[in-house]
MMTF fields as JSON, N, C-alpha, C and O atoms, coordinates in Angstrom:
{
  "mmtfVersion": "1.0.0",
  "mmtfProducer": "UNKNOWN",
  "numBonds": 203,
  "numAtoms": 204,
  "numGroups": 51,
  "numChains": 1,
  "numModels": 1,
  "chainsPerModel": [1],
  "groupsPerChain": [51],
  "chainIdList": ["A"],
  "bondAtomList": [4, 2, 8, 6, 12, 10, 16, 14, 20, 18, 24, 22, 28, 26, 32, 30, 36, 34, 40, 38, 44, 42, 48, 46, 52, 50, 56, 54, 60, 58, 64, 62, 68, 66, 72, 70, 76, 74, 80, 78, 84, 82, 88, 86, 92, 90, 96, 94, 100, 98, 104, 102, 108, 106, 112, 110, 116, 114, 120, 118, 124, 122, 128, 126, 132, 130, 136, 134, 140, 138, 144, 142, 148, 146, 152, 150, 156, 154, 160, 158, 164, 162, 168, 166, 172, 170, 176, 174, 180, 178, 184, 182, 188, 186, 192, 190, 196, 194, 200, 198],
  "bondOrderList": [1, 1, 1, 1, 1, 1, 1, 1, 1, 1, 1, 1, 1, 1, 1, 1, 1, 1, 1, 1, 1, 1, 1, 1, 1, 1, 1, 1, 1, 1, 1, 1, 1, 1, 1, 1, 1, 1, 1, 1, 1, 1, 1, 1, 1, 1, 1, 1, 1, 1],
  "groupList": [{"groupName": "UNK", "atomNameList": ["N", "CA", "C", "O"], "elementList": ["N", "C", "C", "O"], "formalChargeList": [0, 0, 0, 0], "bondAtomList": [1, 0, 2, 1, 3, 2], "bondOrderList": [1, 1, 2], "singleLetterCode": "X", "chemCompType": "L-PEPTIDE LINKING"}],
  "groupTypeList": [0, 0, 0, 0, 0, 0, 0, 0, 0, 0, 0, 0, 0, 0, 0, 0, 0, 0, 0, 0, 0, 0, 0, 0, 0, 0, 0, 0, 0, 0, 0, 0, 0, 0, 0, 0, 0, 0, 0, 0, 0, 0, 0, 0, 0, 0, 0, 0, 0, 0, 0],
  "groupIdList": [1, 2, 3, 4, 5, 6, 7, 8, 9, 10, 11, 12, 13, 14, 15, 16, 17, 18, 19, 20, 21, 22, 23, 24, 25, 26, 27, 28, 29, 30, 31, 32, 33, 34, 35, 36, 37, 38, 39, 40, 41, 42, 43, 44, 45, 46, 47, 48, 49, 50, 51],
  "secStructList": [7, 7, 7, 7, 7, 7, 7, 7, 7, 7, 7, 2, 2, 2, 2, 2, 2, 2, 2, 2, 2, 2, 2, 2, 2, 6, 7, 7, 2, 2, 2, 2, 2, 2, 2, 2, 2, 2, 2, 2, 2, 2, 2, 2, 2, 2, 2, 2, 2, 7, 7],
  "xCoordList": [103.963, 104.193, 105.879, 106.148, 106.705, 108.015, 108.395, 107.833, 109.878, 110.843, 111.759, 112.456, 111.999, 113.277, 113.861, 113.264, 115.001, 116.051, 116.358, 116.549, 116.588, 116.477, 117.375, 117.222, 117.845, 118.674, 118.163, 118.266, 117.648, 117.685, 118.915, 119.964, 118.649, 119.851, 119.02, 118.231, 119.252, 118.479, 119.145, 120.142, 119.001, 119.908, 119.498, 118.512, 121.17, 121.221, 119.724, 119.399, 119.243, 118.101, 116.835, 116.25, 116.582, 115.523, 115.961, 115.174, 117.088, 117.361, 117.2, 116.639, 117.744, 117.354, 115.957, 115.634, 115.256, 114.098, 113.221, 112.349, 113.419, 113.401, 113.582, 112.807, 115.007, 115.635, 114.508, 113.94, 114.179, 113.385, 111.84, 111.12, 111.486, 109.934, 110.233, 109.572, 110.922, 111.743, 110.919, 109.863, 112.204, 112.303, 111.206, 111.053, 110.027, 108.969, 108.009, 107.498, 107.958, 106.873, 107.33, 106.547, 108.601, 109.442, 109.576, 109.762, 109.523, 110.268, 111.404, 112.154, 111.703, 112.774, 112.762, 111.75, 114.071, 114.025, 113.194, 112.457, 113.486, 113.331, 111.224, 110.459, 110.962, 109.845, 108.652, 107.706, 109.595, 108.697, 108.844, 107.879, 109.915, 110.41, 108.826, 107.988, 108.969, 107.985, 106.68, 105.883, 106.498, 104.84, 104.874, 103.847, 105.834, 105.432, 105.375, 104.523, 106.03, 105.899, 104.477, 103.952, 103.811, 102.582, 101.195, 100.144, 101.855, 100.58, 100.772, 99.702, 101.84, 101.552, 101.333, 101.223, 101.329, 100.816, 99.05, 98.214, 98.815, 97.733, 96.735, 95.573, 97.659, 96.819, 97.049, 96.306, 98.245, 97.837, 97.07, 96.519, 96.684, 95.346, 94.556, 94.007, 93.973, 93.004, 92.718, 91.731, 93.693, 93.816, 93.673, 93.33, 94.047, 93.647, 92.202, 91.698, 91.602, 90.38, 89.507, 88.692, 89.643, 89.145, 88.81, 88.115, 89.351, 89.255, 88.536, 88.931],
  "yCoordList": [63.375, 64.293, 63.324, 62.694, 63.478, 63.131, 64.25, 65.039, 64.502, 65.436, 65.31, 64.296, 66.413, 66.509, 67.597, 68.638, 67.432, 68.298, 68.674, 67.872, 70.274, 70.763, 72.334, 73.139, 72.577, 73.669, 74.849, 74.605, 76.047, 77.281, 78.247, 78.404, 78.805, 79.825, 80.86, 80.617, 82.188, 83.035, 84.149, 84.567, 84.573, 85.934, 87.257, 87.5, 88.113, 88.877, 90.041, 90.444, 90.259, 91.214, 90.217, 90.665, 89.229, 88.506, 88.081, 88.041, 87.837, 87.378, 88.155, 87.891, 89.284, 90.774, 90.808, 90.94, 90.652, 91.137, 89.945, 90.402, 88.741, 87.958, 87.804, 87.218, 88.57, 88.564, 89.779, 89.506, 90.974, 91.95, 91.59, 92.185, 90.585, 89.936, 89.111, 89.398, 88.387, 87.289, 88.52, 88.693, 89.095, 90.17, 90.838, 91.101, 91.394, 92.15, 90.957, 91.187, 89.598, 88.874, 88.393, 88.279, 87.97, 87.259, 85.766, 84.931, 85.436, 83.987, 83.927, 84.903, 82.851, 82.581, 82.337, 82.122, 82.375, 82.881, 81.455, 81.537, 80.446, 79.076, 78.942, 78.589, 79.529, 79.499, 80.499, 80.243, 81.589, 82.543, 81.757, 81.93, 80.831, 80.247, 79.063, 78.818, 78.674, 77.354, 78.058, 77.79, 78.877, 79.539, 79.968, 79.704, 80.582, 81.245, 79.781, 79.895, 78.454, 77.435, 76.782, 76.42, 76.712, 76.645, 77.076, 76.587, 78.252, 79.288, 78.992, 78.766, 78.935, 78.888, 77.152, 76.951, 76.352, 75.114, 75.346, 74.698, 76.207, 76.391, 77.103, 77.003, 77.682, 78.809, 77.777, 77.77, 76.881, 75.613, 74.84, 74.383, 74.384, 73.72, 74.247, 73.695, 75.496, 76.048, 76.041, 75.458, 76.852, 76.77, 75.826, 75.889, 74.824, 73.287, 72.88, 72.171, 73.322, 72.906, 73.302, 72.517, 74.855, 75.721, 75.373, 75.971, 74.579, 74.099, 73.423, 73.304],
  "zCoordList": [100.073, 98.671, 98.976, 99.999, 97.84, 97.713, 97.449, 96.69, 98.353, 97.994, 97.282, 97.311, 96.393, 95.033, 95.439, 95.713, 95.498, 95.131, 94.218, 93.304, 93.971, 92.787, 92.517, 93.436, 91.906, 91.811, 90.911, 89.709, 91.22, 90.621, 90.058, 90.682, 88.913, 89.038, 88.399, 87.486, 88.983, 88.828, 87.968, 88.555, 87.155, 86.953, 88.086, 88.782, 87.783, 88.812, 89.197, 90.314, 88.25, 88.117, 88.871, 89.857, 88.47, 89.109, 90.659, 91.605, 90.708, 92.255, 93.21, 94.274, 92.845, 93.495, 94.156, 95.336, 93.069, 92.777, 93.778, 94.518, 93.782, 94.7, 96.193, 96.949, 96.599, 97.695, 98.224, 99.282, 97.63, 98.275, 98.545, 99.347, 97.789, 97.902, 99.243, 100.242, 99.292, 100.56, 101.8, 102.408, 101.611, 103.287, 103.457, 104.65, 102.519, 102.572, 103.549, 104.645, 102.736, 103.479, 104.462, 105.405, 104.634, 105.915, 105.408, 106.292, 104.438, 103.984, 103.372, 103.379, 102.783, 102.076, 100.732, 100.065, 100.27, 98.697, 97.905, 96.922, 98.498, 98.095, 98.015, 97.118, 99.733, 99.73, 98.074, 97.328, 98.367, 97.239, 95.933, 95.189, 95.386, 94.125, 94.145, 93.278, 95.282, 95.231, 95.097, 94.198, 95.922, 95.697, 94.296, 93.672, 93.629, 92.356, 91.465, 90.583, 91.444, 90.866, 90.66, 89.607, 92.459, 92.226, 91.482, 91.067, 91.586, 90.969, 89.484, 88.919, 88.712, 87.817, 86.955, 85.745, 87.835, 87.639, 87.8, 87.171, 88.596, 88.682, 87.449, 87.056, 87.2, 85.933, 84.636, 83.654, 84.811, 83.275, 83.57, 82.569, 84.568, 84.905, 84.561, 83.607, 84.973, 84.274, 83.347, 82.898, 82.62, 80.921, 79.939, 78.759, 80.761, 80.193, 80.226, 79.356, 81.19, 82.07, 81.08, 80.597, 80.616, 80.202, 78.453, 77.631, 78.393, 76.971, 76.093, 74.933]
}
C-alpha cells in the first residue's frame, strides 16, 4: 500500500471529540480519523453494491 501524506484540519468541537475518543481507546487522533475514513469508504461500497 502506498503511503500518502495528508493534513486534516478539525473544527475545535470535533477536535475535542476525537481527542476524547482517542484517550478512551488508547489510540492516536490520526488512527481514529483513518479508521473513520475506512468505515465511510466501506459504507459507500455497500451502498453502491446494493443499487
